[in-house]
N, C-alpha and C positions, 0 to 999 in steps of 0.2 A: 499498408504498403509504404516502405520507406524509400526516400530519395537518396541514392548512393552515387558518389563520384569516384571513378577508378582512375588513378594517375599512374601510368605504366608505359614505358617506351617500347616494350616488346609487344607487337601487335597480337602475336599468338596467345601470350599469357593474358593480355587485356581482353581479348575476345572470349577466351575460355572462362574467365571470371565473370564477364558480362552475362554469358549464357547460363552459368551456374546460378547467379543471383536472380536473374529474371525467371528461371524455373521455380524460384521460391518467392515469387510475387513481389519482387522489388523493382523499382524504376531506376535504371542504371544509365549514367552519363559517362562518356569516356574522354580522356585527355592523354596526350603523349608526353607532356612536359608540364612543368610548373607554370610556364608562360601561357600555355593553352588552357590550363585549369583556371588561371586567374581571369580568363575572359568570362567566366561564369560568376554568379554571386555565390562564392563557395561557402560562405557562412550560413547559407540557407539550406544546405544539404543536411540530411540526418546523419550521414557518415561519409568520411573520405577514406578510401583505401589507397595508399600511395607507396610506390617503391622509393627506397632511399637514394639509389643511384640513378639519377636522371640526367639527360643531356642539358647542359646549361646550369640552371639553378638546382641545388640539392633538394630532395623531397622534404627535408626538415623545415624548409622555409614556409611550408604550408601550415605547420602546426599553429603558429601564432596568427597567421593570416586568416585561418579558417574559423578561429574562435567565434562563437561557442561550439561550433560543430566539432565532434570528436574525430581524431585522425588515427587510423590503424595503419601501421607501417609494415611493409614487406622487405625482407632482407634474406640474404643467403647465410648459411651457417658460417662461412668464412668471414662474414662481416658482422658478427654478432655484437662486437663492441659498438658499432654504429647504432644498432638497435637500442642498446642500453643508453647511449647518449640521447637518442630520440625520446626515450621514456622520461629522461631527466628534463627534457625541453617541454614535455607536456603531452606527448603522444599517449593515447589511452591504452594501447597494447601493441603487440607485434606478432607477426606470423613468419615462420622461417620457410624459405623455398628449399626444396619442393614441398608444398604444403599438402596435407591431407584435406580432401574436400569436406568431409564431415567435421573435422576440427575447425576448419575455416568458417563454416556455416554456424557452428556452435559459438565461436568467438563473435561473429557479426551479430547474431541474435542476442547474445548476452549484452553487448554494448548498446544495442538499440533498446533493449528492455530497460537497462539502467538509465539511459537517457530519458525514456518515457517516464520513469518513476521520478527522476530528478526535476522534471518540468511540471509535475503536478502542482496545482495551486489550490488553496483552500477556497471552496465555494462560498459566495455571499448568500446569506439566508435571512428571510424575514420570519420572526417568530409569531406566535399567536397574538401578540399585542401590537404587531406591526412594526416592531423594532428591528433594524438591520443589525446583523451579527455575522461573525466569521468563525469557521471552525479553526481551532488553534492547534498547531503542531507542525514541526518540520522534519520529524524522524522519517526514516525510509518506509516504515509501515503505514504512516499517515499519508505520505506521498502516494503510496499505492492506492489508498482509499480515495484520495482526491481524483486520481486518474480514473479509477473504476467508476466513480460517480459521473465524471464528465462523459465517459463513453456509454454508460448505461442509461442515463437520464433520457436521451432522445429516443431510445429504442423502447417502444411501448410494450414491455414484457414485464412479467412478475419478477419481483426481486426479494430475496431472503437475506435479511441483515442479521448476522450472528455476532454476539459479543456479550461480555458479562454486564450485569446491572450497573448503570452509572457510566457507561462508556460513551453515550451520546447517540443511541440508535435512532431516536426520534429526529435529531438534527439531520442525520443522513437521509431519513425519509423525506424531510422537508426540502433538503437540497435536491433530491431526485425529482420531486414534484415540481419545484420552482424552475428547474432547468429542462423540464419536459414540454411536450406539445400541449399538455393539459394545464399549464401553469395558470391560466386565467379561470379555470374551473375549480370547484371546491376540493379541498384536502380534508378528509374526515379522519381523525385519529381516535382509535379505540384501544384501551387497555383491557385485553381479555381476562386478565387476572383480577381486575377491579369490579367486574360485574358478576353477581351471583349466578350460579349455573342454571337456576330456574328461570332467569330472566334474559340470558344471553341471546337466545334465538329470537325472542321478541324484539330485543334492542337492535339486533343486526338486520332482521328480515321483516320486522313490522308485524302487526296483527290486525284482525278485523274486530269490530265491536262485538262483544259477547263471546270471543274465541276462548276465553277462560275466565275464571272468577276474578273480578276486579278490572276486566277489560271493558270499561264503560264507554270507550270511544275508539274508533279506528286510529292506528298509529303508523306512520311511515318509518320504515327501518333505516338504519344508517347506510346499508349498502345502496338502497335506492336514493338516499340523500347525496351519495357520492357520484351519482350518475353523470357521466361525462368527465369526471375528475379522477381522484386517487383516493383509495381507501387504505389507511395504514392500520394494521392489526398488530399491536405490540403484544408480546408474550403469547404468541400463537400456540405454543405448546400446551397452554392451559385451556384451550377450546374443547368443549365436550364433543364426544363422537357424533352425536346427532347433528350438532351445528357444523361439524366437519363435513358431513355428507351434504348438507345444504350448500356449504361454501364451495364444495367440489362442483356442484351443478352450475353455480355462478361462473366458475372458471371454464367449464367444458361447454356450456350452452349459452351463457350470458343471460340466464333467466333466474328470477326469484319468485317465490310464492309466499305470501303472507300467511302467518298462522291463522287457521280458520277460514281460509279462502280456497276456492277451487280454481281461481284464475292465476295464470302466470304472467309476469311482466318482464319485458326485455330491459336489461341494463348494460351500459358500457362503462366498465369500471376497471382502472388499472390497480392491481393489488400489490401492495408492499407489506411484507410481514417481517417481524423481528422476534428473536428468541435468545435466551441464554442457555437453553437446553439442547441436547443432542436429539434431533427429531428422528434420525435413523434408529437410534437406540430405543426411542419411544415406540416406533413402529414395530420393532421386534417384540416388544412386550405387549403389543396390542393397544397401546394408549394413543397412538396417532396413526392415521391412515397413510399407508405407503404411497398410494396413488395420489393423495393430496400433496404429500411431500414432494413428489416429482413435479407436480403442477406448480408448486410454490418456488421451487429451486431452479428456475430457468437461469437467473443470474444470482450470484452470491457475493455479498460484501462482508468481509470479516473485520471487525473493529478490535484493535489490540488493547489489552488492559493497560492501565496507567503504569504498572510496575515494569512493563516492557518498553516504556517510553521515557527512559531516564533523562534523556536530553531535553525533553519537553516539559518536565514537571515544574521547574522554576518559572519558565515562560508563561505557562498556564496560570501558575500561582500569582504572578505579578498582575496579570490582567484581571483575575477574579478578585484580587485584593483591592485593586483600584475601584471596581464596581461596588464592593462591600463598603468601602470608605465613603463613597457617595451616598449609599443607602442610609448609612448611620451617621452621616455628617461628621466624619472623623478624618478630615483631609490631612495628608502628610504622614500618615502612619507607614512605617517600614518594618520589614522582617529583620530581626537580629540575625547575626551570622550563625549562631547556634540553631535558630529556628529554620533558617534556610537549609542547613545541613540535615535537620530532622526531616524536612519535607522531601529532601533528595533521597534519604535512606529508607523512609517508611514504605512498607509494601503496598499500601492502598487497596485493601480488599474491596472497599466501596467505590474505587475509581474516582472519576472527576467529581462525582456528586459528594463523596466523602471529603475530598480536598476543598470543595467550596464550603462545606459545613465547618471544616476546621478553621478556615480563614474568617468565616462569619463570627465564630467564637472568639478568635484572636482579636478582631476589631472591637468586639463588645467588651472584652475583659482587659485589654491593654491599659496600663496605668499611665505610661508616658508616651513618648513618640515612637517607641519600639515595641514590636510584638515578640515575646519570648516563648520558648518551647512550652512552658506551663500554660500559657494563654491558649495554645492551640488544642490542648486536651487530647493529644494522640495517645494511643496505646504504646506499649514498649517498642522502642526503636533500636534495632541492631545496626550499629554503625559499621561501615566497611573499614577495616583497619588498613592503614597505608602499608605497603610492602617495605620492609626494612632491608636494605642491601647488606650483603656480607662485607666484612672488612676488605676482602680482596676486590669485590665489585665496587666498593666505595672509592677505591684508588684508580679504577679504570674509567674511561670516557663513558658518559651516561648513554644507556641504550634503552630501547623500548622495553617496558616491563614484560610485555607478552613475549618478546623475543627471548629474554633471559629465562623465562620459565618454560619455554617450548623448544629451545634449541636442540636438546638431545632427542626429544620426540620427533622433531622435524627432520633431523639428519637421518635417523633410523628409518622413518617412514619412506622418505624419498628414495634412499638407497635400496630399500627392500622392494619398492613397487614401481620404480621408474621404467623397468624393462617391459612391464605389462600395461602401463597407463600412459596416456598422452599428458602433455603439460596441463591442458585444461582439466582433465580428470584428476590429476594430482592436486591442483589448486582447489578444485571443488571439494575433494575429500578433506583437505586441510582447512577449508573455510576461509581461503584468502584469494586475492586476485592473482592473475598470471604475472602481473608486474611485481607484486610482492613476492611471489615464488622465485622469480628471477633475481631479485635483489638479495633474497636470503641465500640463494645458491652462491652468489658472488661473495657475500660476507663469510659464509662458512666453507667456501672452497669446494663446493660439490659441483662437478662439471655436469652439463646437460647431456643426456644420452644422445648418441649419434643415430640418425635414421638413414638406412641405406637408400641411396638415390635409385629411383626406379629406372630401368633401362628404357631407352626410347622405343616407341612402338611404331613400326612402319605401317 
C-alpha cells in the first residue's frame, strides 16, 4: 500500500481520484492547494498527484519541495505546454484531463514500481568465515533483486533462486536467511550436484546403523541438522527422483524418516533452492516432479547474468581487484585502459566467478603497476565499435545516438498506432517512458492525438 497525496482545487475531481486510488489499496491524503499540501511532510509520501493550475502558488512549486517523492502532474490538453515545462522541472510524468481511469492507474503503478526498484539497497551478508560483505551492483535488475530479498526474507516461505552458474545464488540464500526470523538458527548449504547419487539421500535425510553396506553408525541428515533454521539446496535440478519424493514429504508434512528407520521425525525447516536449469522443462521430460516444483516455487528470485549488467562490471571488477591485491600482497595494482575496455566488452559466460578468476590471474601475472589484457587471459573479445556519424550529421548539433537510429521507426510506429493505443501503450511498445515519448513527439513535430471529451452525465 502506497501513501499518495492528491493536490487539486476542484473537490469533485479530488474526491473521484481519492475513491479510485483507495479502491486499489492506496492510502490517500487530500489538499486543495500548495499551501495546504505543505502542511504535511510531503517528501514522505510515495507519490504526489498535483494539478498545475492551483489557487495561489502553482503546482510546479511542489516538484522541488517534495523531493525525493515523485510528482505526477495533471493538466488539460489546452495547457500541454505547462506539462512539458513541469517535466523539465523534474515531474516524473503527466496525465491529461479528462483522463482515462485505467491509464491513470497504470501510470501510478508504473511510477510506484520504479520508485520501489530505485530504493532497493544491497543487503549486508556474513559469509561462512564470518566476514561481512555486500552484494555489488546498482543496475535496475539488481535493484529488483535487493527489493525482492527485502520483501521475501521475513515471509517464512520457500524460495526458488534462478540464475546462471557464477551469478551469486548462494549469496542471495545467505541474505534471505540472515534477514529472516530464523537468522539465529543454522543455515545449512548443500550442493546437490557435488554429492554422488548413491549418497544424496543418506546425506540429506540420515541413516540408521546397518541401513546399508558401510553404515557402521547412525548419522543425522542435513535436513534434520537445519531444524529451526534454513536449508539451502543448490542445483536442485540434479536431485534424484527418489530424493525428490522424500523432500516433498518434508515440505508437505514437515516429516523425515532416516534410511533404515520406521520412525518419522518432525522438522521445522525453511527451504531455499537454486538452479540454473528450467525445472518446468525437466518436469515435462519426467526428470523433476511437477508437484515438488510448485512447492519450491512459492517465491522466485531471478539473478541476471553479468553480460546484462554492463553498468556494474567495472564496479565489481574494482572491488574484486582490491581483494585480490590484498591476498597476493600486490598493493597499488591498477587495470590499464585497454584491460578495462576488455572487461566491459567480454560476454562473461562464467559470470562473476569468471571475472574474479580473470582478476586473480591479472594480479599474479602483472609485471609492473598495471594489469594489461594479456594478463587477464580472457578469450576473444569483440569490441563494440563506436558509431561513426555521417558527414551531414557531423555538421548538425549532437543528438542521442539512439534517437538518430530510431527516428524513422519511431515516427512511422507512432503515426500508425496512435489512434488505437494510449500514450502509455505506445511508450511501452517502444520501450521508452511517457516523458521520452512526449519529448520525441515535440522534436519530430508529431502532434498527440486528440481524445474526445466525454459528455457530462446527469
